[in-house]
C-alpha positions as a LaTeX table, in Angstrom:
\begin{tabular}{lrrr}
\hline
Residue & $x$ (\AA) & $y$ (\AA) & $z$ (\AA) \\
\hline
Met1 & 110.60 & 161.53 & 135.06 \\
Thr2 & 111.28 & 163.00 & 138.48 \\
Val3 & 113.37 & 160.91 & 140.86 \\
Lys4 & 113.69 & 161.76 & 144.54 \\
Gln5 & 117.32 & 161.34 & 145.34 \\
Leu6 & 120.06 & 161.14 & 147.97 \\
Gln7 & 123.25 & 163.13 & 147.83 \\
Arg8 & 125.99 & 162.01 & 150.11 \\
Leu9 & 126.15 & 158.37 & 150.77 \\
Phe10 & 127.39 & 155.67 & 153.04 \\
Ser11 & 129.48 & 155.73 & 156.12 \\
Val12 & 130.47 & 152.04 & 156.08 \\
Ile13 & 132.38 & 150.29 & 158.84 \\
Gly14 & 135.65 & 149.09 & 157.28 \\
Val15 & 134.81 & 148.74 & 153.56 \\
Leu16 & 137.56 & 147.02 & 151.54 \\
Gly17 & 137.24 & 146.53 & 147.79 \\
Ala18 & 134.90 & 147.72 & 145.08 \\
Val19 & 131.68 & 149.41 & 146.17 \\
Phe20 & 128.61 & 149.61 & 143.94 \\
Val21 & 125.31 & 151.38 & 144.48 \\
Trp22 & 122.03 & 150.66 & 142.72 \\
Tyr23 & 118.93 & 152.64 & 141.94 \\
Leu24 & 115.27 & 151.68 & 141.78 \\
Ala25 & 114.21 & 154.26 & 139.24 \\
Ser26 & 113.02 & 152.08 & 136.37 \\
Ala27 & 110.99 & 153.57 & 133.54 \\
Gly28 & 107.69 & 154.97 & 134.72 \\
Val29 & 108.40 & 154.32 & 138.39 \\
Ser30 & 108.86 & 157.38 & 140.57 \\
Pro31 & 109.35 & 157.06 & 144.33 \\
Arg32 & 106.90 & 159.08 & 146.36 \\
Thr33 & 109.04 & 160.18 & 149.30 \\
Thr34 & 112.74 & 160.45 & 150.04 \\
Ser35 & 112.22 & 158.55 & 153.29 \\
Lys36 & 111.30 & 155.34 & 151.45 \\
Ile37 & 114.88 & 154.24 & 150.87 \\
Glu38 & 115.93 & 150.61 & 151.16 \\
Leu39 & 119.58 & 149.70 & 151.46 \\
Thr40 & 120.51 & 146.05 & 151.16 \\
Ser41 & 123.63 & 143.99 & 150.71 \\
His42 & 122.21 & 140.47 & 150.27 \\
Met43 & 120.51 & 140.57 & 146.91 \\
Pro44 & 121.97 & 139.52 & 143.54 \\
Met45 & 122.93 & 142.22 & 141.04 \\
Leu46 & 121.17 & 141.94 & 137.66 \\
Met47 & 121.44 & 143.89 & 134.44 \\
Ala48 & 118.29 & 145.38 & 132.94 \\
Thr49 & 116.77 & 143.56 & 129.95 \\
Ala50 & 113.60 & 145.65 & 129.60 \\
Ala51 & 112.18 & 148.92 & 130.83 \\
Asp52 & 110.22 & 147.19 & 133.59 \\
Ser53 & 113.05 & 144.86 & 134.65 \\
Phe54 & 113.53 & 146.54 & 138.00 \\
Thr55 & 110.01 & 147.43 & 139.04 \\
Arg56 & 109.92 & 146.14 & 142.59 \\
Lys57 & 108.37 & 142.67 & 142.71 \\
Ser58 & 108.44 & 139.78 & 145.14 \\
Asp59 & 109.99 & 136.56 & 143.94 \\
Pro60 & 108.28 & 133.28 & 144.99 \\
Ile61 & 110.63 & 130.79 & 146.62 \\
Ala62 & 110.50 & 127.41 & 144.89 \\
Lys63 & 108.81 & 124.76 & 147.05 \\
Ser64 & 111.04 & 121.91 & 145.93 \\
Gly65 & 112.32 & 120.05 & 148.99 \\
Trp66 & 109.91 & 121.70 & 151.41 \\
Thr67 & 108.19 & 119.79 & 154.17 \\
Ala68 & 105.38 & 120.91 & 156.46 \\
Ser69 & 103.98 & 119.95 & 159.84 \\
Gly70 & 100.82 & 121.14 & 161.52 \\
Ser71 & 99.22 & 121.31 & 164.93 \\
Ser72 & 96.65 & 118.82 & 163.60 \\
Gln73 & 95.23 & 117.54 & 160.33 \\
Gln74 & 92.27 & 115.64 & 159.03 \\
Ser75 & 93.12 & 112.33 & 157.35 \\
Ser76 & 91.63 & 113.44 & 154.05 \\
Glu77 & 93.15 & 116.96 & 154.22 \\
Pro78 & 96.77 & 116.47 & 155.38 \\
Val79 & 99.14 & 119.34 & 156.02 \\
Arg80 & 101.28 & 118.51 & 152.98 \\
Asn81 & 98.40 & 119.72 & 150.78 \\
Ala82 & 99.23 & 123.31 & 151.78 \\
Ile83 & 102.53 & 123.18 & 149.89 \\
Asp84 & 101.75 & 120.76 & 147.02 \\
Gly85 & 101.21 & 123.45 & 144.39 \\
Asn86 & 97.64 & 122.27 & 143.75 \\
Asn87 & 94.98 & 124.87 & 144.54 \\
Ala88 & 92.26 & 122.22 & 144.50 \\
Thr89 & 93.64 & 120.39 & 147.53 \\
Phe90 & 93.79 & 121.87 & 151.02 \\
Trp91 & 94.95 & 121.29 & 154.57 \\
Glu92 & 92.38 & 121.41 & 157.35 \\
Thr93 & 92.86 & 121.00 & 161.08 \\
Asn94 & 90.65 & 119.07 & 163.42 \\
Glu95 & 88.07 & 121.13 & 165.28 \\
Ala96 & 90.02 & 122.39 & 168.27 \\
Ala97 & 90.68 & 125.48 & 170.34 \\
Phe98 & 93.01 & 128.09 & 168.84 \\
Pro99 & 95.86 & 128.66 & 168.15 \\
His100 & 96.50 & 126.36 & 165.19 \\
Ala101 & 99.85 & 126.36 & 163.41 \\
Ile102 & 101.61 & 125.17 & 160.28 \\
Thr103 & 105.40 & 125.07 & 160.14 \\
Ile104 & 107.26 & 125.02 & 156.83 \\
Asp105 & 110.79 & 123.66 & 156.62 \\
Met106 & 112.42 & 124.94 & 153.42 \\
Gly107 & 115.36 & 122.58 & 153.79 \\
Thr108 & 117.95 & 125.35 & 153.43 \\
Leu109 & 118.33 & 128.95 & 154.57 \\
His110 & 116.56 & 131.58 & 152.47 \\
Ser111 & 116.04 & 135.30 & 152.68 \\
Val112 & 112.28 & 135.58 & 153.22 \\
Ser113 & 110.34 & 138.82 & 152.99 \\
Gly114 & 106.73 & 137.68 & 152.91 \\
Leu115 & 104.13 & 134.90 & 153.04 \\
Thr116 & 101.13 & 134.20 & 150.81 \\
Tyr117 & 98.01 & 132.38 & 151.97 \\
Leu118 & 95.40 & 130.98 & 149.60 \\
Pro119 & 92.21 & 129.84 & 151.40 \\
Arg120 & 90.50 & 126.64 & 150.30 \\
Gln121 & 88.97 & 126.91 & 146.82 \\
Asp122 & 86.12 & 124.37 & 147.07 \\
Gly123 & 83.42 & 126.94 & 147.80 \\
Ser124 & 83.48 & 126.45 & 151.58 \\
Asp125 & 84.80 & 129.09 & 153.96 \\
Gln126 & 85.35 & 126.68 & 156.84 \\
Gly127 & 88.80 & 127.28 & 158.32 \\
Asn128 & 89.56 & 130.57 & 156.59 \\
Ile129 & 92.20 & 132.26 & 158.75 \\
Gly130 & 91.26 & 135.50 & 160.48 \\
Arg131 & 93.81 & 136.75 & 162.97 \\
Tyr132 & 97.32 & 135.40 & 162.40 \\
Ser133 & 100.98 & 135.74 & 163.34 \\
Ile134 & 104.16 & 134.65 & 161.55 \\
Ser135 & 107.45 & 133.67 & 163.18 \\
Val136 & 110.73 & 132.42 & 161.72 \\
Ser137 & 113.61 & 130.23 & 162.85 \\
Arg138 & 116.98 & 129.09 & 161.56 \\
Asp139 & 117.04 & 125.79 & 163.43 \\
Gly140 & 113.41 & 124.94 & 164.22 \\
Asn141 & 114.04 & 125.33 & 167.96 \\
Ser142 & 114.65 & 129.02 & 168.62 \\
Trp143 & 111.86 & 131.16 & 167.21 \\
Ser144 & 111.73 & 134.90 & 166.60 \\
Lys145 & 109.12 & 137.22 & 167.94 \\
Pro146 & 106.38 & 137.55 & 165.30 \\
Val147 & 107.69 & 139.22 & 162.16 \\
Ala148 & 104.12 & 139.92 & 161.03 \\
Thr149 & 100.66 & 139.94 & 162.59 \\
Gly150 & 97.26 & 140.93 & 161.27 \\
Thr151 & 93.75 & 139.88 & 160.25 \\
Trp152 & 92.73 & 138.52 & 156.86 \\
Ala153 & 89.31 & 138.99 & 155.27 \\
Asp154 & 86.80 & 136.14 & 155.14 \\
Asp155 & 86.92 & 135.36 & 151.40 \\
Ser156 & 88.67 & 132.98 & 149.02 \\
Thr157 & 91.18 & 135.41 & 147.49 \\
Gln158 & 94.90 & 135.03 & 148.07 \\
Lys159 & 96.20 & 136.95 & 151.08 \\
Ser160 & 99.71 & 138.12 & 151.84 \\
Ala161 & 101.81 & 139.34 & 154.73 \\
Val162 & 104.96 & 141.33 & 154.02 \\
Phe163 & 107.83 & 141.82 & 156.43 \\
Gly164 & 111.49 & 142.87 & 156.34 \\
Gly165 & 113.75 & 140.29 & 154.73 \\
Val166 & 114.90 & 137.71 & 157.28 \\
Arg167 & 117.31 & 134.81 & 156.85 \\
Cys168 & 115.66 & 131.60 & 157.99 \\
Lys169 & 114.99 & 127.94 & 157.27 \\
Phe170 & 111.65 & 127.55 & 159.06 \\
Val171 & 108.52 & 129.70 & 158.84 \\
Arg172 & 105.52 & 129.21 & 161.13 \\
Leu173 & 102.08 & 130.59 & 160.37 \\
Thr174 & 99.87 & 130.61 & 163.46 \\
Ala175 & 96.11 & 131.04 & 163.11 \\
Leu176 & 94.68 & 132.82 & 166.13 \\
Ser177 & 91.06 & 132.80 & 164.97 \\
Glu178 & 88.86 & 131.70 & 162.13 \\
Ala179 & 87.76 & 134.56 & 159.89 \\
Ala180 & 84.66 & 136.29 & 161.22 \\
Asn181 & 85.12 & 134.16 & 164.38 \\
Ser182 & 82.90 & 131.60 & 162.69 \\
Gly183 & 84.37 & 128.33 & 163.93 \\
Ser184 & 87.27 & 126.35 & 165.36 \\
Trp185 & 89.04 & 125.07 & 162.25 \\
Thr186 & 91.94 & 126.27 & 160.12 \\
Ser187 & 92.42 & 125.45 & 156.45 \\
Ala188 & 94.73 & 126.45 & 153.60 \\
Ala189 & 94.85 & 125.52 & 149.92 \\
Glu190 & 98.39 & 126.86 & 149.45 \\
Ile191 & 100.95 & 128.67 & 151.55 \\
Gly192 & 103.87 & 130.28 & 149.78 \\
Leu193 & 106.93 & 132.29 & 150.74 \\
Val194 & 108.55 & 135.11 & 148.82 \\
Ser195 & 112.04 & 136.54 & 148.78 \\
Asp196 & 113.26 & 140.07 & 148.27 \\
Pro197 & 113.17 & 141.21 & 144.65 \\
Ala198 & 116.39 & 141.75 & 142.73 \\
Ile199 & 117.69 & 145.30 & 142.73 \\
Gly200 & 118.56 & 147.46 & 139.79 \\
Pro201 & 121.73 & 148.12 & 137.81 \\
Pro202 & 124.67 & 150.03 & 139.32 \\
Leu203 & 124.73 & 153.80 & 139.37 \\
Pro204 & 127.41 & 155.37 & 137.16 \\
Arg205 & 130.28 & 156.52 & 139.40 \\
His206 & 131.61 & 159.34 & 137.22 \\
Gly207 & 132.45 & 162.36 & 139.37 \\
Trp208 & 132.21 & 160.54 & 142.69 \\
Thr209 & 134.76 & 161.22 & 145.41 \\
Val210 & 135.58 & 159.25 & 148.52 \\
Thr211 & 137.17 & 159.86 & 151.92 \\
Ala212 & 138.02 & 157.51 & 154.79 \\
Asp213 & 139.16 & 157.66 & 158.40 \\
Ser214 & 142.62 & 156.34 & 157.42 \\
Gln215 & 144.66 & 154.63 & 154.73 \\
Asn216 & 147.74 & 152.45 & 154.92 \\
Ser217 & 149.54 & 153.95 & 151.93 \\
Ser218 & 148.91 & 155.84 & 148.71 \\
Ala219 & 148.73 & 152.47 & 146.96 \\
Gln220 & 145.89 & 151.42 & 149.27 \\
Ala221 & 143.94 & 154.67 & 149.20 \\
Pro222 & 140.14 & 155.06 & 149.48 \\
Arg223 & 139.92 & 156.03 & 145.81 \\
Asn224 & 140.58 & 152.38 & 144.92 \\
Val225 & 137.01 & 151.40 & 145.89 \\
Leu226 & 135.74 & 153.49 & 142.96 \\
Asp227 & 138.32 & 152.64 & 140.28 \\
Gly228 & 136.50 & 149.63 & 138.84 \\
Asp229 & 139.52 & 147.39 & 139.41 \\
Gly230 & 138.78 & 144.43 & 141.69 \\
Leu231 & 142.51 & 143.87 & 142.32 \\
Thr232 & 143.19 & 147.23 & 143.96 \\
Ile233 & 142.05 & 147.82 & 147.54 \\
Trp234 & 141.56 & 150.38 & 150.23 \\
His235 & 143.13 & 149.39 & 153.55 \\
Thr236 & 143.13 & 151.27 & 156.82 \\
Ala237 & 146.43 & 152.10 & 158.49 \\
Phe238 & 148.49 & 149.27 & 159.95 \\
Ser239 & 152.14 & 149.74 & 158.87 \\
Thr240 & 153.16 & 152.34 & 161.45 \\
Lys241 & 150.15 & 152.57 & 163.74 \\
Val242 & 147.10 & 150.32 & 163.79 \\
Ser243 & 143.94 & 152.38 & 163.64 \\
Pro244 & 141.26 & 150.95 & 165.99 \\
Leu245 & 137.71 & 150.18 & 164.95 \\
Pro246 & 135.29 & 151.54 & 163.92 \\
His247 & 136.55 & 152.48 & 160.45 \\
His248 & 134.48 & 154.30 & 157.87 \\
Ile249 & 134.51 & 155.28 & 154.24 \\
Thr250 & 132.27 & 158.01 & 152.84 \\
Ile251 & 131.26 & 158.31 & 149.19 \\
Asp252 & 130.10 & 161.68 & 147.88 \\
Met253 & 128.07 & 161.31 & 144.67 \\
His254 & 127.85 & 165.14 & 144.32 \\
Arg255 & 124.21 & 164.93 & 143.32 \\
Arg256 & 121.13 & 163.26 & 144.71 \\
His257 & 120.15 & 159.73 & 143.70 \\
Met258 & 117.50 & 157.22 & 144.69 \\
Val259 & 119.57 & 154.41 & 146.18 \\
Ser260 & 118.39 & 150.86 & 146.89 \\
Gly261 & 121.52 & 148.96 & 147.84 \\
Leu262 & 125.22 & 148.61 & 148.34 \\
Ala263 & 127.55 & 145.79 & 147.29 \\
Tyr264 & 130.86 & 145.06 & 148.96 \\
Leu265 & 133.68 & 143.13 & 147.27 \\
Pro266 & 136.39 & 142.07 & 149.75 \\
Arg267 & 140.01 & 142.12 & 148.65 \\
Gln268 & 140.77 & 139.54 & 145.97 \\
Asp269 & 144.45 & 138.77 & 146.69 \\
Gly270 & 143.74 & 135.75 & 148.91 \\
Asn271 & 144.40 & 137.68 & 152.13 \\
Leu272 & 141.51 & 137.99 & 154.59 \\
Asn273 & 143.03 & 140.85 & 156.61 \\
Gly274 & 140.46 & 143.62 & 156.90 \\
Ala275 & 137.47 & 141.64 & 155.62 \\
Ile276 & 134.38 & 143.26 & 157.11 \\
Gly277 & 132.46 & 141.55 & 159.90 \\
Gln278 & 130.00 & 143.76 & 161.75 \\
Tyr279 & 128.96 & 146.79 & 159.70 \\
Ser280 & 126.50 & 149.65 & 159.40 \\
Val281 & 125.47 & 151.84 & 156.47 \\
Ala282 & 124.26 & 155.42 & 156.86 \\
Thr283 & 122.99 & 157.99 & 154.36 \\
Ser284 & 122.89 & 161.78 & 154.27 \\
Val285 & 121.66 & 164.53 & 151.96 \\
Asp286 & 124.14 & 167.11 & 153.27 \\
Gly287 & 127.11 & 165.20 & 154.68 \\
Val288 & 126.32 & 166.51 & 158.17 \\
His289 & 123.15 & 164.79 & 159.31 \\
Trp290 & 123.30 & 160.99 & 158.99 \\
Lys291 & 120.78 & 158.19 & 159.36 \\
Thr292 & 121.72 & 154.53 & 159.75 \\
Val293 & 119.64 & 152.52 & 157.28 \\
Val294 & 121.04 & 149.02 & 157.67 \\
Ser295 & 123.44 & 147.08 & 159.89 \\
Gly296 & 124.49 & 143.48 & 160.20 \\
Thr297 & 127.35 & 140.99 & 160.28 \\
\hline
\end{tabular}
């Protein structure tokens, strides 16, 4: 199996603790281009149980505790039908000018990477969504710009919209037209949300080397992030001269790998000094030319 790979990895702002990197190369799965690299730090680490354990899949978010509200509803087809888990029931709006919207409150924050839409399954196409947009919110008041827009086909098969993982509590699907511009209704048998799939097992770190912009002492050297010991740490200089931000640590894997994520374990001695806040992660194949692939707080 051929795996497109990366060589020199990760300039990370102020990493303290053990660093792990994962790969997506499960049996029979070969990435098509080196540019299709996804680096994430918010997904759970799992160990493989079968050859296909880490084929990329989307994980449905359980609907327990969800509530929904809509721009309108018919008394016999209320909005709650769109999240009841029953494909035979459906939500349908009153006949009205577009846009129509349904807002899902998941009750708690989730990392959401996509939405599924199942049109009504009673043999009627009335209300099938054509053009749509999707927005998200953490509080139900401040809404993002659309994270996805598009047009769905006028049939009864399940549709989906995929977007970059976002942390949110509310998701709003807005129908901008009925499919084929055939009417002024909107309907849905089921609307679901999906989270990012789990990522694969950690890459073996044998032969890796690491450098950093500074270290406080030989006991707190960059090599500690690769030693497999969660009680040792790397710490930037502070004893004699405080080194200003940004700080970085660079891991050289000495061969190319397909990389899908990075995990960061803060120091485990009860001291929060140096715990990372704002960060960025960059990758390189030669250690000279770098590309930032993810950033956050």
